[in-house]
TIBASE-171352 format. One record per residue: residue number from 1; x negated, y negated, z of N, C-alpha, C in turn. Coordinates in pm, whole numbers. Each point is the difference from the previous one (the first is absolute). Example, Ala and Ser with C-alpha at 12.3 -4.5 7.8 and 13.67 -1.06 7.14 Angstrom:
<pts>
+-------+--------+---------+--------+---------+----------+--------+--------+---------+--------+
! torro ! n.east ! n.north !   n.up ! ca.east ! ca.north !  ca.up ! c.east ! c.north !   c.up !
+-------+--------+---------+--------+---------+----------+--------+--------+---------+--------+
!     1 !  -1319 !     569 !    780 !      89 !     -119 !      0 !    -90 !    -120 !      0 !
!     2 !     35 !    -105 !    -72 !     -82 !     -119 !      6 !     77 !    -109 !     73 !
+-------+--------+---------+--------+---------+----------+--------+--------+---------+--------+
</pts>
This chain:
<pts>
+-------+--------+---------+--------+---------+----------+--------+--------+---------+--------+
! torro ! n.east ! n.north !   n.up ! ca.east ! ca.north !  ca.up ! c.east ! c.north !   c.up !
+-------+--------+---------+--------+---------+----------+--------+--------+---------+--------+
!     1 !  10879 !    -653 !  -2418 !    -101 !       46 !    125 !    -61 !    -102 !     60 !
!     2 !     22 !     -43 !    132 !    -112 !      -92 !     62 !   -110 !      49 !     22 !
!     3 !   -103 !     -67 !    -30 !    -149 !       25 !    -22 !    -52 !       1 !    190 !
!     4 !     57 !     -32 !     63 !     -66 !       -5 !    138 !      7 !     150 !     35 !
!     5 !     65 !      77 !    -29 !       6 !      144 !     15 !   -152 !      47 !      7 !
!     6 !   -850 !    -226 !  -1264 !     -46 !      -16 !     28 !   -103 !     -40 !   -125 !
!     7 !   -986 !     296 !  -1072 !     -76 !      -55 !    -97 !   -107 !      35 !    -85 !
!     8 !     35 !     -18 !   -114 !    -132 !       45 !    -84 !    -65 !     -68 !    -57 !
!     9 !   -106 !       3 !     11 !     -87 !      -37 !    -67 !    -72 !      49 !   -134 !
!    10 !     13 !    -115 !   -119 !     -30 !       51 !   -119 !   -157 !      57 !     22 !
!    11 !    -24 !     103 !    -88 !    -162 !       50 !     -2 !    -96 !     -96 !    -40 !
!    12 !     32 !    -103 !    -90 !     -92 !     -122 !    -56 !      0 !    -129 !     98 !
!    13 !     35 !      27 !     97 !      11 !     -118 !    119 !   -142 !      -3 !     38 !
!    14 !     -2 !    -139 !     36 !    -148 !        6 !     81 !    -19 !      66 !     86 !
!    15 !   -136 !      60 !     29 !     -34 !      107 !    122 !     43 !     -69 !    114 !
!    16 !     -8 !    -131 !     42 !      63 !      -51 !    136 !    170 !      30 !     16 !
!    17 !     42 !     -30 !   -130 !     147 !       -9 !     22 !     72 !     152 !    -12 !
!    18 !   -100 !      99 !    -38 !      40 !      127 !    -11 !     -7 !      71 !    106 !
!    19 !    -54 !     -60 !    106 !     -12 !       92 !    137 !    143 !      27 !     54 !
!    20 !     18 !      82 !     53 !     137 !       42 !     38 !    -28 !      74 !    173 !
!    21 !    -41 !     142 !      3 !      14 !       23 !    101 !   -182 !      61 !     62 !
!    22 !    -73 !     -66 !     41 !    -130 !       76 !     92 !     18 !     165 !     32 !
!    23 !    -83 !      99 !    -36 !      33 !      128 !     79 !     27 !      10 !    129 !
!    24 !    -92 !     -95 !     67 !       5 !        2 !    137 !    146 !     -88 !     63 !
!    25 !     27 !     -89 !   -105 !     118 !      -93 !     47 !    -40 !    -124 !     47 !
!    26 !    -68 !     -19 !    -85 !     -83 !     -154 !     14 !     47 !    -109 !    -45 !
!    27 !     41 !      47 !   -153 !      42 !     -100 !    -75 !    131 !      17 !    -55 !
!    28 !    116 !     -31 !    108 !     123 !      -23 !    -61 !     50 !     -78 !   -117 !
!    29 !     85 !      28 !   -111 !      50 !     -131 !    -88 !     84 !     -70 !     95 !
!    30 !    -24 !    -113 !    -23 !      80 !     -126 !     65 !    142 !      17 !     -5 !
!    31 !     28 !      30 !   -175 !     133 !      -12 !    -30 !     94 !     143 !     23 !
!    32 !   -104 !     109 !     21 !      93 !      120 !     10 !     60 !      12 !    176 !
!    33 !   -111 !     -37 !     61 !      55 !       17 !    139 !     66 !    -124 !     64 !
!    34 !     14 !    -131 !   -101 !     103 !      -90 !     80 !    111 !      39 !    -67 !
!    35 !     58 !      71 !    -58 !      95 !        1 !    -79 !    143 !      31 !    112 !
!    36 !    -30 !     129 !     53 !      81 !       59 !    108 !     49 !     -90 !     83 !
!    37 !   -125 !     -90 !     90 !      41 !      -84 !    114 !     89 !    -118 !    -90 !
!    38 !    -29 !     -48 !   -105 !      87 !      -87 !    -63 !    145 !     -13 !    -25 !
!    39 !     30 !     146 !    -52 !     129 !       25 !      4 !     54 !      41 !    108 !
!    40 !    -55 !      59 !     94 !      42 !       38 !    148 !     69 !    -165 !     39 !
!    41 !    -88 !    -110 !     -9 !      12 !     -124 !     32 !    126 !     -56 !    -54 !
!    42 !      2 !       7 !   -128 !     102 !      -57 !    -96 !    113 !      78 !      6 !
!    43 !     40 !     139 !     12 !      89 !       58 !     32 !     76 !     -24 !    138 !
!    44 !    -94 !     -43 !    107 !      47 !      -28 !    121 !     75 !    -125 !     27 !
!    45 !    -79 !     -96 !   -103 !      47 !     -135 !     -1 !    131 !     -26 !    -58 !
!    46 !     15 !      91 !    -90 !     132 !        3 !    -90 !    101 !      47 !     88 !
!    47 !    -16 !     120 !     90 !      84 !       48 !     74 !     46 !     -86 !    116 !
!    48 !    -85 !    -103 !     49 !      25 !      -87 !    107 !     63 !    -123 !    -73 !
!    49 !     -9 !     -42 !    -87 !      74 !     -104 !    -43 !    117 !      52 !    -56 !
!    50 !     25 !      98 !    -49 !     127 !       53 !    -39 !     72 !      15 !    129 !
!    51 !    -53 !      67 !     99 !      89 !       25 !    132 !     51 !    -135 !     71 !
!    52 !    -74 !    -128 !    -14 !      25 !     -105 !     38 !    121 !     -93 !    -61 !
!    53 !      7 !      52 !   -134 !      54 !      -47 !   -125 !    148 !      62 !      2 !
!    54 !     -2 !     126 !     59 !      98 !       84 !    -58 !     46 !     123 !    119 !
!    55 !    110 !      21 !     61 !      28 !      118 !     89 !     23 !     134 !    -57 !
!    56 !    -68 !      77 !    -34 !      -3 !      133 !    -29 !    148 !      67 !     66 !
!    57 !     69 !      67 !   -109 !     114 !       91 !     17 !    -19 !     139 !    -38 !
!    58 !     58 !     100 !     87 !     -56 !      130 !    -25 !    163 !      58 !      1 !
!    59 !     77 !      88 !   -106 !     -72 !        9 !   -121 !    -45 !    -127 !    -72 !
!    60 !    -88 !      -4 !   -116 !     -12 !     -109 !    -62 !     75 !     -72 !    -88 !
!    61 !     -1 !    -106 !     24 !     120 !      -56 !    -86 !    -22 !    -125 !    -81 !
!    62 !   -147 !     -25 !     -3 !     -40 !     -143 !    -83 !   -131 !      36 !    -43 !
!    63 !    -73 !     -77 !    -93 !    -139 !       11 !    -35 !    -90 !      -9 !    109 !
!    64 !     16 !     -78 !     75 !     -81 !      -77 !    149 !    -20 !     161 !     47 !
!    65 !    105 !      79 !     32 !     -22 !       96 !     80 !   -101 !      54 !    -88 !
!    66 !    -12 !      48 !   -107 !     -78 !       95 !    -53 !   -160 !     -30 !      1 !
!    67 !    -12 !    -193 !    -26 !    -111 !      -45 !     -4 !    -52 !       9 !    159 !
!    68 !     60 !       5 !    109 !     -88 !      -11 !    100 !    -20 !     168 !     36 !
!    69 !     66 !      88 !    -10 !     -39 !      164 !    -10 !    -97 !      25 !    -53 !
!    70 !     11 !     -25 !   -167 !    -146 !       21 !    -72 !   -131 !     -80 !     69 !
!    71 !     10 !    -124 !     -6 !     -94 !      -76 !     56 !    -83 !      76 !    124 !
!    72 !    102 !      41 !     99 !     -37 !       98 !    104 !    -86 !     128 !      0 !
!    73 !     72 !      74 !   -110 !     -76 !      140 !    -73 !   -106 !     -45 !    -56 !
!    74 !      7 !    -103 !   -109 !    -135 !      -43 !    -30 !   -148 !     -25 !     87 !
!    75 !     89 !     -50 !     99 !    -101 !      -71 !    112 !    -76 !     108 !     72 !
!    76 !    122 !     115 !     37 !     -75 !      100 !     89 !    -92 !      88 !    -78 !
!    77 !     20 !      19 !   -141 !     -77 !       68 !   -106 !   -124 !     -50 !    -10 !
!    78 !    -30 !    -149 !    -22 !    -104 !      -92 !    -19 !    -86 !      -1 !    139 !
!    79 !     64 !       2 !    103 !     -87 !        9 !    135 !    -93 !     104 !     17 !
!    80 !     47 !     112 !    -59 !     -73 !      152 !      6 !   -146 !     -48 !    -97 !
!    81 !     32 !     -47 !   -132 !    -122 !      -34 !    -74 !    -85 !    -108 !     77 !
!    82 !     72 !    -126 !     57 !     -25 !      -82 !     67 !   -136 !      59 !    124 !
!    83 !     38 !      58 !     70 !     -60 !       55 !    120 !   -126 !     117 !    -70 !
!    84 !     32 !      58 !    -80 !    -122 !       55 !    -85 !    -75 !     -87 !    -46 !
!    85 !     17 !    -121 !    -56 !    -124 !     -100 !    -50 !    -48 !     -44 !    122 !
!    86 !     61 !     -23 !    110 !     -34 !      -76 !    125 !   -133 !     103 !     55 !
!    87 !     33 !     146 !    -39 !    -100 !      114 !     73 !   -110 !      -2 !   -101 !
!    88 !     55 !     -24 !   -147 !    -135 !       15 !    -97 !   -110 !    -121 !     17 !
!    89 !     59 !     -90 !     28 !    -118 !     -130 !     27 !    -70 !      -6 !    124 !
!    90 !     63 !      94 !    107 !     -39 !       35 !    131 !    -94 !      72 !     44 !
!    91 !     49 !     139 !    -79 !     -99 !      104 !     29 !   -133 !       1 !    -12 !
!    92 !    -82 !     -77 !    -92 !    -130 !      -20 !     29 !    -51 !     -45 !     97 !
!    93 !    102 !     -83 !     63 !     -87 !      -85 !    102 !    -22 !      60 !    137 !
!    94 !    -63 !     -47 !     91 !     -17 !       64 !    122 !    147 !     -66 !    107 !
!    95 !     60 !     103 !     39 !     107 !      -27 !    125 !    115 !      42 !    -62 !
!    96 !      7 !      46 !   -105 !     137 !       82 !    -88 !      9 !     150 !     79 !
!    97 !    -83 !      78 !    -28 !      -7 !      123 !     16 !    182 !      88 !     -9 !
!    98 !    -42 !      82 !    111 !     156 !       95 !     35 !     78 !    -104 !     60 !
!    99 !    -11 !     -85 !     57 !     103 !     -104 !     51 !     50 !     -59 !   -111 !
!   100 !    -49 !     -79 !    -89 !      75 !      -20 !   -136 !     72 !      62 !   -105 !
!   101 !    -84 !     127 !     21 !      87 !      113 !    -83 !    139 !      47 !     36 !
!   102 !     -6 !     -11 !    147 !     109 !       54 !     72 !    115 !    -107 !     31 !
!   103 !    -35 !    -126 !    -15 !      74 !      -91 !    -28 !     69 !     -28 !   -120 !
!   104 !    -72 !      25 !   -107 !      22 !      -17 !   -139 !    105 !     119 !    -30 !
!   105 !    -27 !     112 !     40 !     111 !      124 !     18 !    123 !      -9 !     48 !
!   106 !     -7 !     -38 !    103 !     126 !      -36 !    109 !     79 !    -100 !    -89 !
!   107 !    -51 !     -93 !    -42 !      53 !     -142 !    -52 !     88 !      63 !   -116 !
!   108 !    -97 !      40 !    -94 !      44 !       52 !   -137 !    141 !     111 !      3 !
!   109 !    -48 !      78 !     98 !     116 !       94 !     21 !    116 !     -28 !     66 !
!   110 !      0 !    -111 !     81 !     116 !      -75 !     57 !     91 !     -50 !   -132 !
!   111 !   -105 !     -72 !    -47 !      88 !      -78 !   -138 !     39 !     100 !    -71 !
!   112 !    -49 !      87 !    -48 !      56 !      127 !    -98 !    107 !      77 !     66 !
!   113 !     26 !      33 !    144 !     108 !       47 !     39 !    141 !     -93 !     -1 !
!   114 !    -28 !    -125 !     43 !     108 !     -112 !    -42 !     22 !      -5 !   -136 !
!   115 !    -72 !       5 !    -75 !      36 !       -8 !   -151 !     85 !     103 !    -55 !
!   116 !     31 !     105 !     78 !      69 !      103 !    -63 !    173 !     -41 !     -3 !
!   117 !     48 !      -3 !    167 !     121 !      -79 !     -3 !     21 !    -125 !    -75 !
!   118 !   -108 !     -85 !     18 !       7 !     -174 !   -100 !     43 !      65 !   -145 !
!   119 !    -75 !      81 !    -70 !      -4 !        6 !   -117 !    144 !      93 !    -42 !
!   120 !     38 !      85 !     96 !     149 !       61 !      1 !    114 !    -107 !    -13 !
!   121 !    -11 !     -87 !     74 !      74 !      -93 !     14 !     18 !     -88 !   -111 !
!   122 !   -123 !     -35 !    -71 !      11 !      -75 !   -106 !     71 !      96 !   -121 !
!   123 !    -32 !      83 !     18 !      51 !      116 !   -140 !    134 !      10 !     23 !
!   124 !     39 !      40 !    132 !     157 !       23 !     19 !     88 !    -105 !     18 !
!   125 !    -56 !    -119 !     20 !      58 !     -127 !     48 !     80 !      -4 !    102 !
!   126 !    -27 !      97 !     89 !      75 !       11 !    143 !    -91 !      66 !     71 !
!   127 !     32 !      17 !    147 !     -98 !       50 !    108 !    -48 !     158 !    -52 !
!   128 !   -139 !      41 !     37 !     -13 !      150 !    -40 !     76 !      84 !     62 !
!   129 !     -9 !     118 !    -45 !      43 !      108 !    124 !    -49 !      20 !    124 !
!   130 !     64 !      11 !    111 !     -80 !       36 !    138 !   -140 !      70 !      6 !
!   131 !    -31 !     110 !    -63 !    -145 !       45 !    -23 !    -97 !    -115 !    -54 !
!   132 !     47 !     -87 !    -67 !    -100 !      -70 !    -56 !     19 !    -150 !     89 !
!   133 !    110 !     -40 !     30 !     -24 !     -110 !    110 !    -37 !      10 !    110 !
!   134 !    -45 !     129 !     68 !     -74 !       20 !     77 !   -111 !      10 !     19 !
!   135 !    -72 !     -56 !   -116 !    -157 !        5 !      1 !    -26 !    -155 !     17 !
!   136 !    101 !     -71 !     16 !     -60 !     -171 !     23 !    -69 !       4 !    143 !
!   137 !     49 !      68 !     87 !     -68 !        4 !    130 !   -100 !      12 !     11 !
!   138 !    -49 !     163 !    -50 !    -142 !       34 !      2 !   -110 !     -87 !   -116 !
!   139 !     57 !     -42 !    -94 !     -54 !      -71 !    -74 !    -82 !    -145 !     66 !
!   140 !    113 !     -48 !     68 !     -63 !     -152 !     51 !    -94 !      52 !    126 !
!   141 !     32 !      96 !     76 !    -106 !       61 !     90 !   -139 !      -1 !    -65 !
!   142 !      9 !      87 !    -96 !    -129 !        2 !    -48 !    -74 !    -107 !    -87 !
!   143 !     81 !    -101 !    -35 !     -55 !     -112 !    -54 !    -52 !     -76 !    119 !
!   144 !     79 !     -38 !    117 !     -44 !      -58 !    110 !   -122 !      31 !     33 !
!   145 !    -33 !     172 !      8 !     -77 !       55 !     81 !   -160 !     -19 !    -80 !
!   146 !     28 !     -33 !   -133 !    -116 !      -18 !   -118 !    -75 !    -141 !    -14 !
!   147 !     98 !     -68 !     73 !     -40 !     -122 !     11 !   -131 !     -55 !     92 !
!   148 !     29 !      78 !    150 !     -92 !      -10 !     76 !   -149 !      41 !    -27 !
!   149 !    -19 !     129 !    -52 !    -148 !       31 !    -47 !    -29 !     -49 !   -118 !
!   150 !     95 !     -64 !    -84 !     -35 !      -85 !   -133 !    -59 !    -104 !     49 !
!   151 !     59 !     -84 !    105 !     -54 !     -109 !     31 !   -131 !     -13 !     89 !
!   152 !    -40 !     115 !     78 !    -105 !       29 !     85 !    -97 !      24 !   -129 !
!   153 !    -12 !      88 !   -138 !     -97 !       -1 !    -79 !    -15 !    -119 !    -75 !
!   154 !     97 !     -93 !    -35 !     -22 !     -113 !    -80 !    -56 !    -111 !     93 !
!   155 !      2 !     -12 !    112 !     -71 !      -83 !    100 !   -139 !      53 !     -5 !
!   156 !    -24 !     126 !     33 !    -154 !       43 !      0 !    -46 !     -56 !   -113 !
!   157 !     52 !      30 !   -112 !     -90 !      -29 !   -145 !    -15 !    -138 !     -7 !
!   158 !    110 !     -78 !     25 !     -10 !     -161 !      8 !    -27 !     -37 !   -153 !
!   159 !     44 !      68 !   -100 !      37 !      -28 !   -142 !    133 !     -96 !    -30 !
!   160 !     65 !      37 !    103 !     134 !     -124 !     24 !    -51 !     -52 !    124 !
!   161 !     83 !    -153 !    -10 !     -16 !      -69 !    103 !     35 !      83 !    128 !
!   162 !    -53 !      -4 !    117 !       4 !       88 !    119 !    167 !     -69 !     49 !
!   163 !     38 !    -129 !    -11 !     128 !      -21 !     66 !    111 !      87 !    -83 !
!   164 !    -22 !      26 !   -133 !     112 !       71 !    -72 !      9 !     114 !     60 !
!   165 !   -139 !     101 !     17 !      -1 !      120 !     35 !     76 !     -28 !    167 !
!   166 !    -12 !     -81 !     71 !      41 !       -4 !    157 !    186 !      13 !    -23 !
!   167 !     53 !     -61 !   -136 !     142 !      -20 !     47 !     58 !     116 !   -129 !
!   168 !    -68 !      62 !    -17 !      61 !      132 !   -124 !     77 !      70 !    113 !
!   169 !    -24 !      22 !    129 !     102 !      107 !     35 !    153 !     -83 !     49 !
!   170 !    -24 !    -125 !     12 !     121 !      -53 !     -1 !     94 !      -5 !   -125 !
!   171 !    -22 !      -9 !    -94 !      39 !      -43 !   -117 !    137 !      58 !      5 !
!   172 !      5 !     148 !      0 !     125 !       64 !     -9 !    135 !     -33 !    103 !
!   173 !    -68 !      10 !    149 !      83 !      -68 !     90 !     52 !    -119 !    -52 !
!   174 !   -100 !    -103 !    -39 !      68 !     -144 !    -35 !     87 !      -5 !   -118 !
!   175 !    -39 !     113 !    -83 !     107 !       43 !   -118 !    138 !      16 !     32 !
!   176 !     -2 !      82 !     88 !     132 !       73 !     79 !     82 !    -147 !     60 !
!   177 !    -95 !     -46 !     92 !      53 !     -115 !     43 !     71 !    -103 !    -53 !
!   178 !    -45 !     -12 !   -112 !      39 !     -136 !    -75 !    113 !      28 !    -93 !
!   179 !     54 !     111 !     -1 !     124 !       60 !    -80 !    -31 !      -8 !   -141 !
!   180 !    116 !     -75 !    -89 !     -23 !      -47 !   -134 !   -142 !     -50 !    -53 !
!   181 !    -45 !     -68 !     95 !    -143 !      -81 !    -15 !   -139 !      91 !    -35 !
!   182 !     57 !     110 !     71 !    -127 !       92 !     68 !    -82 !      29 !   -119 !
!   183 !     47 !      39 !   -141 !     -86 !       32 !    -75 !   -113 !    -106 !    -47 !
!   184 !      2 !    -123 !     13 !     -82 !     -115 !    -31 !   -133 !      51 !     83 !
!   185 !     18 !      56 !    129 !    -121 !       38 !     56 !    -72 !      97 !    -42 !
!   186 !     60 !     111 !    -65 !     -75 !       76 !    -58 !    -64 !     -38 !   -169 !
!   187 !     67 !    -118 !    -61 !     -25 !      -46 !   -122 !   -147 !     -87 !     74 !
!   188 !     20 !     -56 !     75 !    -113 !     -118 !     51 !   -128 !      73 !     41 !
!   189 !     25 !     108 !     97 !     -91 !      115 !     -1 !    -79 !      50 !   -111 !
!   190 !     64 !      83 !   -119 !     -59 !       19 !    -92 !    -67 !     -81 !    -74 !
!   191 !     51 !    -122 !    -19 !     -45 !     -127 !    -79 !   -162 !     -22 !     49 !
!   192 !     19 !     -36 !    115 !    -156 !        9 !    101 !    -91 !     104 !    -39 !
!   193 !     44 !      98 !     25 !     -90 !      170 !    -11 !    -33 !     -19 !   -159 !
!   194 !     81 !     -22 !   -101 !     -33 !       -2 !   -108 !   -100 !    -112 !    -66 !
!   195 !    -13 !    -118 !     72 !     -88 !      -99 !    -25 !   -146 !      76 !     67 !
!   196 !     13 !      49 !     89 !     -94 !       54 !     94 !    -68 !      87 !    -92 !
!   197 !     60 !     116 !    -61 !       0 !      102 !    -55 !   -106 !     -18 !   -126 !
!   198 !     70 !     -84 !   -103 !     -40 !      -54 !   -105 !   -139 !     -84 !     -6 !
!   199 !    -27 !     -50 !    114 !    -125 !      -76 !     46 !    -86 !     116 !     22 !
!   200 !     10 !      77 !     69 !    -119 !      126 !     54 !     14 !      45 !   -136 !
!   201 !     77 !      42 !    -99 !     -38 !       70 !   -130 !    -94 !     -81 !    -52 !
!   202 !     40 !    -146 !    -44 !     -97 !      -63 !    -67 !   -136 !     -23 !     60 !
!   203 !     -3 !       7 !    125 !    -147 !       -8 !     62 !    -66 !     132 !    -56 !
!   204 !     65 !      94 !     -2 !     -89 !      119 !    -20 !    -49 !      39 !   -130 !
!   205 !     60 !     -73 !    -96 !       1 !       10 !   -163 !   -127 !    -102 !    -32 !
!   206 !    -57 !     -88 !     88 !     -91 !      -84 !    -34 !   -151 !      67 !     23 !
+-------+--------+---------+--------+---------+----------+--------+--------+---------+--------+
</pts>
């Protein structure tokens, strides 16, 4: 399927190392919040590289077909956790509010909807039945719709470089326009956001 259509601390640890989540959401542990964004970035990178080196056939006929579809499915699931991590570090900041929550909800929901037919394709090794295949379009619409309020909220909070927030709404259209190389856009996006997330998480535990 072409993608153009992501800790536990021992009780004896040092008090500073034992911090995980502040009840008010002020001190998210860096390792826990950055895991999903990094997985999303790695999965999307794997998908992009695989698509550049291998032309997928459906029904699947080679290992490369499974790698591409599996990486796509993993990215879609990880991106849901990644956008929740993004919300987690931004939620206490001014400027996030209902706009950010709406963007995260739409973005995550869009990925979840697209993940259904993609996962079915991976399991069946061929295109999913029509009822599932029909989920691509609404999923992509939700994904795209979520990027706009998400970008607005991220821009307002300024925890991520504002230039990154400005280009967020263009990431999906650009990925679609680039075809096989499109997933590299998502990989770069989540790599940059992961860096910003872990930097902010570490700042809060100081």
